[in-house]
Backbone as ProteinMPNN parsed JSONL, in Angstrom:
{"seq_chain_A": "MKPASAFPAPPPPFIDVEASGLGRGSYPVEVGIVLADGTRHCWLIRPAATWTHWDSSAERIHGIPRSRLNSLGRPAREVAGALNERLAGQTAYSDAWGNDMPWLAKLFDEAEMVQHFRLESVRALLDDAQAAAWHATKDRLLRQLPCVRHRASSDAMILQQTWLAVSAAHCRAA", "coords_chain_A": {"N_chain_A": [[-23.02, -19.62, -6.607], [-21.697, -17.862, -3.97], [-22.25, -14.458, -3.328], [-19.561, -11.9, -2.872], [-20.334, -10.232, -0.682], [-21.433, -11.959, 1.183], [-19.651, -13.156, 2.773], [-17.783, -13.133, 5.697], [-15.525, -11.402, 5.748], [-14.24, -9.348, 3.263], [-13.353, -10.456, -0.074], [-9.826, -11.382, -0.672], [-7.389, -9.409, -2.615], [-6.48, -10.291, -6.013], [-3.73, -11.18, -8.205], [-2.5, -11.248, -11.386], [0.305, -11.93, -13.737], [1.48, -11.53, -17.006], [3.83, -12.618, -19.258], [7.069, -12.151, -21.035], [8.096, -14.476, -21.504], [9.306, -17.642, -20.243], [11.365, -18.255, -17.541], [14.977, -17.446, -17.185], [15.835, -14.113, -18.059], [13.223, -13.422, -18.797], [10.339, -11.1, -18.625], [7.95, -9.02, -17.073], [4.958, -8.4, -18.95], [2.483, -7.576, -18.795], [0.221, -6.596, -16.162], [-2.349, -7.589, -14.063], [-4.943, -6.9, -11.748], [-7.348, -7.614, -9.392], [-9.619, -6.321, -7.052], [-10.823, -6.205, -3.701], [-13.536, -5.426, -3.857], [-14.155, -6.261, -6.402], [-13.317, -4.61, -8.387], [-11.415, -4.155, -11.228], [-8.109, -3.795, -12.663], [-5.774, -3.18, -14.98], [-2.479, -3.208, -16.659], [-0.546, -2.485, -19.375], [2.961, -3.255, -19.832], [5.589, -1.219, -20.813], [8.523, -2.476, -22.325], [11.621, -2.204, -20.695], [14.779, -0.881, -21.861], [16.769, -2.732, -21.352], [15.471, -5.061, -21.331], [15.292, -7.644, -23.345], [14.588, -10.275, -23.885], [12.499, -12.408, -25.828], [9.954, -14.511, -26.281], [8.301, -16.139, -28.663], [6.344, -18.14, -28.416], [5.149, -17.555, -25.913], [4.068, -15.223, -26.561], [2.091, -16.098, -28.298], [0.221, -17.281, -26.58], [-0.408, -15.107, -24.72], [-1.242, -13.174, -26.533], [-0.265, -10.607, -26.944], [1.602, -8.504, -28.879], [5.005, -7.532, -28.937], [5.355, -5.145, -30.257], [3.019, -3.67, -29.639], [3.444, -3.4, -26.965], [5.557, -1.511, -26.907], [4.389, 0.584, -28.045], [1.96, 1.144, -26.626], [2.374, 0.458, -23.97], [2.923, 1.228, -20.461], [5.418, 2.911, -18.703], [7.755, 1.247, -16.432], [7.899, 2.453, -13.799], [5.391, 3.954, -13.674], [3.63, 1.813, -13.643], [4.34, 0.221, -11.406], [4.01, 2.21, -9.329], [1.177, 2.533, -9.575], [0.291, -0.159, -8.821], [1.379, -0.166, -6.12], [-0.195, 1.957, -5.048], [-2.843, 1.018, -5.078], [-2.596, -1.51, -3.766], [-1.329, -1.266, -1.443], [-0.079, -2.164, 1.744], [-1.433, -4.423, 1.851], [-1.953, -8.028, 1.064], [-1.673, -9.551, -1.94], [-2.867, -12.336, -3.998], [-1.698, -15.031, -5.907], [-1.843, -17.555, -8.441], [0.371, -18.577, -9.509], [2.892, -18.004, -8.007], [5.593, -18.562, -7.949], [6.454, -17.719, -10.588], [5.358, -15.148, -10.965], [6.355, -13.656, -8.617], [9.169, -13.127, -9.249], [8.834, -11.672, -11.605], [7.533, -9.498, -10.816], [9.403, -8.522, -9.012], [11.379, -7.802, -10.877], [9.896, -5.808, -12.205], [9.687, -3.679, -10.218], [12.295, -3.385, -9.454], [13.275, -2.18, -11.749], [11.81, 0.119, -11.802], [12.907, 1.269, -9.699], [11.696, 1.316, -7.235], [10.171, 0.461, -3.983], [8.278, -2.368, -3.31], [5.11, -2.181, -1.896], [3.249, -3.94, -1.009], [2.391, -7.377, -0.235], [3.03, -10.378, -1.873], [1.65, -13.461, -2.277], [1.126, -17.063, -2.422], [-1.896, -18.428, -3.764], [-2.436, -20.761, -2.537], [-1.989, -20.597, 0.21], [-4.321, -19.572, 1.088], [-6.133, -21.596, 1.088], [-7.799, -24.592, 2.485], [-7.207, -28.084, 2.79], [-9.521, -29.494, 1.395], [-10.513, -27.287, -0.111], [-8.231, -26.793, -1.747], [-8.303, -29.219, -3.174], [-10.501, -28.874, -4.659], [-10.122, -26.655, -6.3], [-8.912, -26.637, -9.135], [-10.859, -27.915, -10.711], [-13.014, -26.292, -10.153], [-12.148, -23.955, -11.089], [-11.732, -24.37, -13.742], [-14.468, -24.996, -14.591], [-15.63, -22.338, -14.054], [-14.18, -20.836, -15.976], [-15.293, -21.756, -18.278], [-17.83, -20.82, -17.949], [-17.779, -17.99, -17.519], [-17.569, -15.004, -19.017], [-14.794, -14.004, -20.539], [-11.415, -12.931, -21.528], [-9.083, -15.197, -21.882], [-5.67, -15.562, -20.567], [-5.177, -13.038, -20.381], [-4.192, -10.553, -18.106], [-5.887, -9.14, -16.207], [-8.324, -10.386, -16.568], [-7.659, -13.2, -15.865], [-6.7, -12.65, -13.244], [-9.374, -12.127, -12.106], [-10.703, -14.468, -12.498], [-9.289, -15.979, -10.824], [-10.154, -14.815, -8.25], [-12.663, -15.378, -8.532], [-12.855, -18.116, -8.326], [-11.777, -18.578, -5.965], [-13.875, -17.464, -4.341], [-15.845, -19.233, -5.031], [-14.919, -21.814, -4.123], [-14.697, -21.271, -1.499], [-17.203, -20.622, -0.776], [-18.382, -23.178, -1.066], [-17.091, -24.499, 0.865], [-18.115, -23.379, 3.099], [-20.821, -24.04, 3.081], [-20.516, -26.818, 3.286], [-19.56, -26.867, 5.889]], "CA_chain_A": [[-21.74, -18.982, -6.011], [-22.019, -16.911, -2.929], [-21.531, -13.248, -3.555], [-18.646, -11.452, -1.907], [-20.845, -9.578, 0.576], [-21.951, -12.922, 2.073], [-18.549, -13.681, 3.534], [-17.659, -12.279, 6.864], [-14.701, -10.459, 5.332], [-14.119, -9.252, 1.764], [-12.248, -11.403, -0.539], [-8.466, -10.648, -0.907], [-6.988, -9.002, -3.913], [-5.733, -11.255, -6.651], [-3.056, -10.566, -9.242], [-1.703, -12.163, -12.341], [1.338, -11.2, -14.508], [1.809, -11.981, -18.354], [5.417, -12.167, -19.423], [7.711, -12.275, -22.308], [8.492, -15.955, -21.808], [9.448, -18.312, -18.945], [12.813, -18.516, -17.182], [15.883, -16.494, -17.273], [15.671, -13.115, -18.978], [11.828, -12.976, -19.267], [10.019, -9.853, -17.851], [6.47, -8.775, -17.209], [4.409, -7.506, -20.134], [1.113, -7.01, -18.496], [-0.115, -7.041, -14.822], [-3.642, -7.276, -13.71], [-5.432, -7.106, -10.417], [-8.773, -7.503, -9.0], [-9.691, -5.808, -5.741], [-11.903, -6.8, -2.747], [-14.807, -5.203, -4.323], [-14.302, -6.779, -7.762], [-12.749, -3.764, -9.409], [-10.347, -4.599, -12.143], [-7.076, -2.85, -13.184], [-4.712, -3.773, -15.832], [-1.485, -2.325, -17.333], [0.554, -3.123, -20.399], [4.255, -2.589, -19.543], [6.722, -0.854, -21.935], [9.781, -2.993, -21.877], [12.853, -1.448, -20.461], [15.824, -1.144, -22.88], [17.567, -3.975, -21.165], [14.634, -6.275, -21.311], [15.267, -7.989, -24.593], [14.199, -11.649, -24.162], [11.078, -12.462, -26.327], [9.572, -15.956, -26.603], [6.985, -16.127, -29.528], [5.227, -19.051, -27.78], [4.508, -16.812, -24.925], [3.125, -14.184, -27.293], [0.907, -16.796, -28.775], [-0.513, -17.547, -25.368], [-1.21, -14.013, -24.224], [-1.663, -12.421, -27.654], [0.268, -9.302, -26.864], [2.885, -8.399, -29.493], [5.996, -6.687, -28.465], [5.221, -3.796, -30.755], [1.941, -3.117, -28.854], [3.945, -2.933, -25.651], [6.261, -0.513, -27.15], [3.623, 1.715, -28.369], [0.839, 1.368, -25.751], [2.812, 0.011, -22.678], [3.253, 2.203, -19.73], [6.681, 2.823, -18.062], [7.809, 0.401, -15.237], [7.765, 3.333, -12.542], [4.093, 4.193, -13.524], [2.9, 0.547, -13.305], [4.683, -0.142, -9.933], [3.327, 3.258, -8.552], [-0.062, 2.26, -9.389], [0.108, -1.203, -7.974], [1.5, 0.189, -4.672], [-1.363, 2.752, -4.64], [-4.052, 0.074, -5.022], [-2.34, -2.702, -2.854], [-0.466, -0.718, -0.244], [-0.328, -2.728, 2.921], [-2.26, -5.649, 1.541], [-1.468, -9.246, 0.554], [-2.381, -10.056, -3.038], [-2.676, -13.572, -4.196], [-1.386, -15.514, -7.199], [-1.801, -18.929, -8.497], [1.682, -18.758, -10.119], [3.676, -17.311, -7.262], [7.09, -18.962, -8.306], [6.746, -16.881, -11.69], [4.842, -13.821, -10.726], [7.24, -13.009, -7.819], [10.417, -12.641, -9.868], [8.462, -10.701, -12.555], [7.183, -8.267, -10.041], [10.576, -7.978, -8.6], [12.034, -7.146, -12.041], [9.279, -4.494, -12.491], [9.849, -2.875, -9.049], [13.673, -3.011, -9.618], [13.498, -1.29, -13.047], [11.024, 1.327, -11.381], [13.629, 1.741, -8.422], [10.659, 1.475, -6.051], [9.908, -0.65, -3.208], [6.973, -2.895, -3.492], [4.476, -1.868, -0.691], [2.273, -4.988, -0.813], [2.952, -8.711, -0.34], [2.593, -11.413, -2.983], [1.577, -14.77, -1.637], [0.578, -18.104, -3.222], [-3.191, -18.721, -3.496], [-2.542, -21.977, -1.664], [-2.08, -20.121, 1.58], [-5.699, -19.195, 1.574], [-6.986, -22.802, 0.935], [-7.601, -25.652, 3.204], [-7.05, -29.257, 1.849], [-10.7, -29.51, 0.579], [-10.563, -26.285, -1.151], [-7.229, -26.951, -2.851], [-8.739, -30.228, -3.973], [-11.653, -28.336, -5.745], [-9.547, -25.56, -6.933], [-8.673, -26.797, -10.452], [-12.159, -28.359, -11.398], [-13.831, -25.031, -10.071], [-11.422, -22.819, -12.081], [-12.121, -24.859, -15.291], [-15.923, -24.677, -14.704], [-15.748, -20.85, -14.179], [-13.54, -20.429, -17.19], [-16.214, -22.111, -19.313], [-18.983, -20.033, -17.726], [-17.671, -16.449, -17.522], [-17.145, -14.16, -20.448], [-13.42, -13.222, -20.217], [-10.314, -13.318, -22.333], [-7.989, -16.138, -21.111], [-4.305, -15.133, -20.58], [-5.025, -11.51, -20.135], [-4.017, -10.449, -16.666], [-7.073, -8.776, -15.252], [-9.319, -11.529, -16.532], [-7.228, -14.116, -15.022], [-7.035, -12.325, -11.653], [-10.74, -12.182, -11.913], [-11.165, -15.817, -12.416], [-8.746, -16.373, -9.551], [-10.82, -14.332, -7.294], [-14.069, -15.982, -8.7], [-12.594, -19.313, -8.099], [-11.663, -18.576, -4.492], [-15.14, -17.292, -3.727], [-16.701, -20.55, -5.164], [-14.405, -22.931, -3.173], [-14.905, -20.772, -0.063], [-18.747, -20.877, -0.639], [-18.625, -24.593, -1.083], [-16.533, -24.936, 2.128], [-18.998, -22.796, 4.104], [-22.077, -24.888, 2.89], [-20.353, -28.202, 3.841], [-19.249, -26.911, 7.285]], "C_chain_A": [[-22.293, -18.061, -5.096], [-21.382, -15.536, -3.355], [-20.495, -12.619, -2.516], [-19.389, -10.929, -0.547], [-21.369, -10.667, 1.583], [-20.836, -13.54, 2.949], [-18.345, -12.619, 4.588], [-16.514, -11.196, 6.748], [-14.606, -10.453, 3.86], [-13.12, -10.058, 1.203], [-10.916, -10.602, -0.794], [-8.328, -10.202, -2.326], [-6.198, -10.114, -4.503], [-4.964, -10.493, -7.64], [-2.537, -11.611, -10.181], [-0.84, -11.089, -13.388], [1.325, -12.205, -15.941], [3.173, -11.677, -18.643], [5.825, -12.552, -20.786], [8.092, -13.638, -22.556], [8.657, -16.512, -20.399], [10.953, -18.368, -18.741], [13.638, -17.194, -17.289], [15.812, -15.416, -18.258], [14.232, -12.682, -19.444], [11.468, -11.844, -18.148], [8.4, -9.773, -17.916], [6.13, -7.824, -18.455], [3.079, -6.897, -19.932], [0.814, -7.428, -17.073], [-1.562, -6.554, -14.652], [-3.982, -7.55, -12.36], [-6.839, -7.045, -10.383], [-8.771, -7.338, -7.465], [-10.783, -6.637, -4.928], [-13.22, -6.701, -3.334], [-15.064, -5.492, -5.804], [-13.837, -5.798, -8.914], [-11.553, -4.36, -9.995], [-9.359, -3.585, -12.646], [-6.162, -3.747, -14.017], [-3.821, -2.822, -16.459], [-0.703, -3.087, -18.324], [1.804, -2.362, -19.878], [5.108, -2.441, -20.625], [7.947, -1.685, -21.517], [10.888, -2.028, -21.693], [13.875, -1.867, -21.618], [16.671, -2.306, -22.602], [16.724, -5.208, -21.135], [14.457, -6.734, -22.844], [14.788, -9.408, -24.833], [12.627, -11.646, -24.6], [10.889, -13.805, -26.783], [8.271, -15.871, -27.517], [5.867, -17.096, -29.068], [4.49, -18.291, -26.761], [3.619, -15.727, -25.452], [2.018, -14.806, -27.8], [-0.19, -17.148, -27.838], [-1.269, -16.228, -24.986], [-1.761, -13.091, -25.304], [-1.105, -10.902, -27.685], [1.656, -9.25, -27.572], [3.764, -7.387, -28.842], [5.73, -5.125, -29.027], [4.197, -3.014, -30.075], [2.477, -2.517, -27.589], [4.873, -1.795, -25.816], [5.551, 0.764, -27.461], [2.445, 2.082, -27.386], [1.151, 1.143, -24.227], [3.078, 1.243, -21.824], [4.708, 1.994, -18.99], [6.521, 1.958, -16.708], [7.44, 1.311, -14.114], [6.179, 3.598, -12.516], [3.196, 3.059, -12.99], [3.118, 0.201, -11.827], [4.068, 0.897, -8.995], [1.873, 2.999, -8.449], [-0.492, 0.94, -8.827], [0.215, -0.891, -6.419], [0.391, 0.955, -4.234], [-2.629, 2.016, -4.265], [-3.786, -1.067, -4.085], [-1.537, -2.383, -1.635], [-0.933, -1.592, 1.07], [-1.057, -4.019, 2.943], [-1.54, -6.825, 1.026], [-2.278, -9.563, -0.702], [-1.762, -11.573, -3.473], [-2.487, -14.021, -5.721], [-1.42, -16.974, -7.315], [-0.401, -19.47, -9.202], [2.757, -17.909, -9.315], [5.285, -17.427, -7.776], [7.399, -17.999, -9.677], [6.459, -15.444, -11.438], [5.804, -13.049, -9.847], [8.399, -12.399, -8.546], [10.12, -11.552, -10.885], [7.984, -9.326, -11.881], [8.447, -7.584, -9.457], [11.345, -7.15, -9.599], [11.266, -5.806, -12.251], [9.656, -3.417, -11.409], [11.387, -2.374, -9.152], [14.019, -2.013, -10.771], [12.856, 0.133, -12.747], [11.854, 1.906, -10.451], [12.749, 2.192, -7.395], [10.733, 0.302, -5.357], [8.578, -1.075, -3.235], [6.31, -2.749, -1.979], [3.254, -2.678, -0.434], [2.97, -6.379, -0.778], [2.379, -9.499, -1.468], [2.727, -12.758, -2.281], [0.831, -15.845, -2.518], [-0.916, -18.271, -2.721], [-3.383, -19.999, -2.517], [-2.545, -21.62, -0.281], [-3.444, -19.872, 1.954], [-6.652, -20.452, 1.57], [-6.663, -23.838, 2.066], [-7.366, -26.936, 2.19], [-8.268, -29.57, 0.874], [-10.716, -28.495, -0.39], [-9.604, -26.374, -2.205], [-7.562, -28.096, -3.724], [-9.711, -29.857, -5.125], [-11.168, -27.344, -6.496], [-9.593, -25.722, -8.535], [-10.004, -26.957, -11.308], [-13.021, -26.948, -11.19], [-13.449, -24.067, -10.983], [-11.896, -23.168, -13.48], [-13.461, -24.646, -15.543], [-16.097, -23.212, -14.838], [-15.208, -20.458, -15.627], [-14.506, -20.806, -18.328], [-17.483, -21.275, -19.147], [-18.902, -18.476, -18.009], [-17.081, -16.007, -18.778], [-15.871, -13.498, -20.135], [-12.422, -13.835, -21.358], [-9.269, -14.01, -21.59], [-6.589, -15.591, -21.442], [-4.131, -13.694, -20.921], [-5.039, -11.311, -18.713], [-5.034, -10.058, -15.825], [-8.122, -9.825, -15.397], [-8.822, -12.679, -15.709], [-7.168, -13.9, -13.566], [-8.478, -12.427, -11.261], [-11.187, -13.648, -11.733], [-10.473, -16.428, -11.156], [-9.495, -16.013, -8.324], [-12.245, -15.194, -7.21], [-14.0, -17.406, -8.229], [-12.55, -19.659, -6.456], [-13.013, -18.358, -3.875], [-16.044, -18.649, -3.841], [-16.218, -21.601, -4.199], [-14.652, -22.554, -1.734], [-16.402, -21.054, 0.127], [-19.048, -22.439, -0.316], [-18.22, -25.142, 0.377], [-17.57, -24.649, 3.261], [-20.304, -23.685, 4.129], [-21.775, -26.262, 3.373], [-19.904, -28.128, 5.283], [-20.552, -27.012, 8.194]], "O_chain_A": [[-23.331, -17.468, -5.393], [-20.199, -15.452, -3.684], [-20.657, -12.878, -1.323], [-18.962, -11.26, 0.559], [-21.711, -10.323, 2.714], [-21.127, -14.387, 3.792], [-18.66, -11.44, 4.43], [-16.502, -10.224, 7.504], [-14.872, -11.477, 3.23], [-12.115, -10.37, 1.842], [-10.899, -9.402, -1.072], [-9.121, -10.611, -3.173], [-5.416, -10.801, -3.845], [-5.318, -9.363, -7.976], [-2.184, -12.721, -9.785], [-1.129, -9.943, -13.73], [1.181, -13.426, -15.897], [3.669, -10.597, -18.323], [5.097, -13.162, -21.568], [8.396, -14.0, -23.693], [8.183, -15.896, -19.445], [11.712, -18.516, -19.699], [13.127, -16.085, -17.446], [15.72, -15.804, -19.423], [14.037, -11.797, -20.277], [12.074, -11.677, -17.089], [7.73, -10.407, -18.731], [6.757, -6.843, -18.855], [2.592, -5.991, -20.609], [1.127, -8.572, -16.745], [-1.958, -5.436, -14.982], [-3.345, -8.423, -11.771], [-7.488, -6.478, -11.262], [-8.088, -8.038, -6.717], [-11.469, -7.54, -5.408], [-13.987, -7.664, -3.364], [-16.051, -5.035, -6.38], [-13.932, -6.067, -10.112], [-10.758, -5.008, -9.315], [-9.808, -2.514, -13.053], [-5.881, -4.905, -13.706], [-4.244, -1.716, -16.798], [-0.265, -4.214, -18.092], [1.796, -1.174, -19.556], [5.386, -3.396, -21.35], [8.359, -1.561, -20.363], [11.057, -1.108, -22.494], [13.829, -2.951, -22.199], [17.268, -2.857, -23.526], [17.24, -6.307, -20.93], [13.557, -6.239, -23.522], [14.584, -9.733, -26.003], [11.723, -11.087, -23.978], [11.636, -14.252, -27.653], [7.219, -15.514, -26.988], [4.675, -16.894, -29.296], [3.262, -18.366, -26.731], [2.587, -15.373, -24.882], [0.953, -14.189, -27.803], [-1.354, -17.296, -28.211], [-2.498, -16.181, -24.925], [-2.66, -12.298, -25.026], [-1.58, -10.098, -28.487], [2.667, -9.767, -27.097], [3.261, -6.443, -28.234], [5.879, -4.117, -28.336], [4.375, -1.809, -29.895], [2.126, -1.419, -27.157], [5.001, -1.064, -24.834], [6.029, 1.865, -27.188], [2.014, 3.235, -27.357], [0.385, 1.535, -23.347], [3.44, 2.27, -22.398], [5.055, 0.841, -18.733], [5.494, 1.923, -16.029], [6.548, 0.86, -13.394], [5.623, 3.485, -11.423], [2.289, 3.195, -12.169], [2.164, -0.077, -11.1], [3.621, 0.507, -7.916], [1.304, 3.198, -7.376], [-1.626, 0.88, -8.352], [-0.63, -1.251, -5.599], [-0.056, 0.726, -3.111], [-3.345, 2.335, -3.316], [-4.776, -1.609, -3.594], [-1.132, -3.28, -0.895], [-2.129, -1.657, 1.352], [-1.256, -4.623, 3.997], [-0.442, -6.598, 0.518], [-3.474, -9.827, -0.58], [-0.59, -11.932, -3.354], [-3.063, -13.431, -6.635], [-1.052, -17.649, -6.353], [-0.185, -20.667, -9.387], [3.477, -17.144, -9.957], [6.019, -16.452, -7.942], [8.539, -17.554, -9.814], [7.31, -14.595, -11.702], [6.114, -11.906, -10.182], [8.585, -11.186, -8.446], [10.918, -10.635, -11.08], [8.091, -8.234, -12.439], [8.578, -6.361, -9.398], [11.865, -6.066, -9.33], [11.905, -4.774, -12.455], [9.924, -2.281, -11.801], [11.699, -1.197, -8.975], [14.919, -1.178, -10.694], [13.259, 1.153, -13.308], [11.655, 3.105, -10.256], [12.926, 3.227, -6.753], [11.205, -0.736, -5.823], [7.692, -0.223, -3.188], [6.922, -3.157, -0.992], [2.327, -2.236, 0.245], [4.087, -6.49, -1.285], [1.274, -9.216, -1.931], [3.786, -13.118, -1.768], [-0.042, -15.462, -3.297], [-1.193, -18.265, -1.522], [-4.393, -20.159, -1.833], [-3.143, -22.388, 0.472], [-3.742, -19.957, 3.145], [-7.806, -20.366, 1.991], [-5.531, -23.97, 2.53], [-7.347, -26.794, 0.968], [-8.058, -29.868, -0.301], [-10.939, -28.829, -1.553], [-9.897, -26.125, -3.374], [-7.205, -28.074, -4.901], [-9.735, -30.377, -6.24], [-11.838, -27.086, -7.496], [-10.301, -24.944, -9.175], [-10.236, -26.325, -12.339], [-13.695, -26.564, -12.146], [-14.264, -23.397, -11.617], [-12.383, -22.337, -14.248], [-13.77, -24.14, -16.622], [-16.759, -22.839, -15.807], [-15.909, -19.75, -16.35], [-14.472, -20.102, -19.337], [-18.167, -21.036, -20.142], [-19.771, -17.837, -18.602], [-16.229, -16.611, -19.431], [-15.886, -12.456, -19.481], [-12.572, -14.91, -21.939], [-8.621, -13.424, -20.723], [-6.383, -15.181, -22.584], [-3.201, -13.218, -21.573], [-5.906, -11.901, -18.069], [-5.121, -10.588, -14.717], [-8.782, -10.147, -14.409], [-9.583, -13.127, -14.851], [-7.506, -14.758, -12.75], [-8.764, -12.801, -10.123], [-11.993, -13.951, -10.853], [-11.045, -17.306, -10.51], [-9.509, -16.808, -7.384], [-12.799, -15.581, -6.18], [-15.016, -17.911, -7.752], [-13.06, -20.607, -5.86], [-13.309, -19.049, -2.9], [-16.791, -19.055, -2.951], [-17.028, -22.226, -3.515], [-14.797, -23.412, -0.863], [-16.793, -21.673, 1.116], [-19.83, -22.817, 0.556], [-18.849, -26.021, 0.965], [-17.848, -25.446, 4.156], [-20.781, -24.006, 5.217], [-22.701, -26.906, 3.864], [-19.842, -29.174, 5.928], [-20.448, -27.058, 9.419]]}, "name": "protein", "num_of_chains": 1, "seq": "MKPASAFPAPPPPFIDVEASGLGRGSYPVEVGIVLADGTRHCWLIRPAATWTHWDSSAERIHGIPRSRLNSLGRPAREVAGALNERLAGQTAYSDAWGNDMPWLAKLFDEAEMVQHFRLESVRALLDDAQAAAWHATKDRLLRQLPCVRHRASSDAMILQQTWLAVSAAHCRAA"}
C-alpha cells in the first residue's frame, strides 16, 4: 500500500456515522472522521429529547448502549461545531451516503447550525476499476488492520485506507 505522501495530493477526509437504527426516526449516535493526515476524531452523541427511536439490532452491531450515550455523549451542537471546525470548506466521503446524509442533517438541525462541509459518496472518487476492487480491498484491510469494526472513526479509517489502496493499485496499473 502506497503511503499518503506518495500521492500528488493528500487523501480526502472520510466520515462514518453509527445510528440508532435504520429508516424513519433513526438518528446519529456516533460520528467519526479521518483527515487527510490520518488524524482520527470520534464523538458519541447524546440523544436529543425528541430522538426516541432505538433498534436493539443496531446496538448489537455498533455496541453502544443508549445509556452510554446519555452519560458520555456530547450535545449535538458541540459535535456539529467540531465537525464544522475540522471539515470546513472540504468534501468528506462516505460509503453509505444515503444513510449518513440524513443522519448528519438531523444532527445539524438539532444543533441549529449550518453544515460547512459537503458530504459525498465515495463512489464519486472512483473510476470503474477502482470501484470493482473496492469491496475486496476493504475486506482484506479489515482482516489486516487492528480496529474495532462498526465504530465510526475505525470505519472512517478503513474507508481512507481502502481508497489509498485502490488508488495505489490504479497508479501502478497506469
